[in-house]
C-alpha positions, 0 to 999 in steps of 0.5 A: 934505505929503500929506493923510491918511485914517486908519482905526482899530480895524478888527477881525476874527477871524483864524488867524495865529500859529506855534502850533497852537492859534492856527491852530485857534481863532483870535483877534481882530486889530485893524488901523489904516491911515493913508493919504497921499492928495492930497485937494485935488481931493476938497475942491473937487469933493465927489466920491467918485471924487476920494478913497478909499472907506474903507469898501472899504478896511476891507472889504479889511482884514477879508478879509485878516484872515479869509483865509489863515492866516499865521505872522507879523503882520508878513506880514499887515501887509505884505499889507494895505499892498500891498492898500491901495497898489493904490488909485491915489490912495494914495501911501503907507500905514502899517499897524499890526496889533495882536494883543492876545491874543498868547501872550506868557506875561507880563502885557501890554496889546498887541502891534503891528507897524507897517509903512510902504510907499511907492508905487513904480509904473512909468510911461511918459511921452511927450514931444513938441515942435515949437515953439522950440528943440525939442531943448533943450526935450526935454532940459530936460523930461527934467531936470525929470522927473528931479526928479519921478520915478525915471527908468529909461530913455529912448528916442532922440530921433525926428523925427515927422510931425504927426498931425491938427490944422492944418499945422505943423512936424515934432515931436521925440518921445521916451519915458521910463520910470520909477517914481513915488510920486505918484498918477496925478492928482498926476503929471498935474498935475506934468506939466502944471506942467512944460509950463507952465514951457516955455510950453505953451498949450492953444488948439487941439487937436492944434495946435503946442506948445512941450512935450507930456507925455503920461502913457501908462501907469501901472502894469504890465499884465503884473502886472495892476497897470496903472490903468484910468481914464476921467475927464474929466481923465485916461484910462489907459492913454492911449486913442490910444497903441496907434495912434500910431507916434510913441509906440510906436516910441520906447517900444519903444526905451526898453523893448524888453519893454514891454507895453500893455493893448489892448481888455482884452488885454496886448500887447507894444509891439514887436508893436504897432509891427509893426502900425502901422509906422514911417511918419512916424517917423525917428531925430532928433538923436543925443543921450543923454537919460539922460546930460545931467548931471542 
């Protein structure tokens, strides 16, 4: 169960309603926001970066109340929920908009609309293995990801030459595309847990591994919803994805319309493949990772 941050009674004057005098004179609106957030890291680190700045959330709510005039508080609640969910750590949100001065025409104390919204963020995950039964490991990893995400597509399996690190065997690589309700930080921990299930040991940088799961992108740069993040634990988008054929080639296979933010610009992954080429990347075993009975 997720932890929660609750903001109650955020009030401001807005001009929302279907009647002329509501849009002319305005009235007070009051908003409650309940955010589901994984607060475990913040409890350990005591660092603001590991939680949600609720002062900023309150500012966003006030801006939306005072902003564009809407006919329905249902629409206002939906916009507030969408804005709150742009914060990467928020996994779900419940927004209640109160309109205590609504022209109901009968005695009442409050009118309120409540909406609940879950995060549904596109993600791209690269899979690699060059130890043990690599194909079985990748197939099982996709099965584990089925349980954690809503997978949309998967690439074919590619055999790739190792890049960097010590001398080692060739890899099998693939990319899956899906959506998640998890924050980037929780998703990263989920991927690391799956790696551990398959014997991943982090002894040597770029060394051989039973399973490697990399979070390449979180969100969609085409719609400017991609998370840009740089912390000790996680950098988004993946800082070396742009130059790695063993990521780009299967990614373009899984999603021919895929895009990646590179130096602030949104680039098509297919164009990046043309730039880096296919060197060291060849089709591997002929299997369908999305059709293994998961």
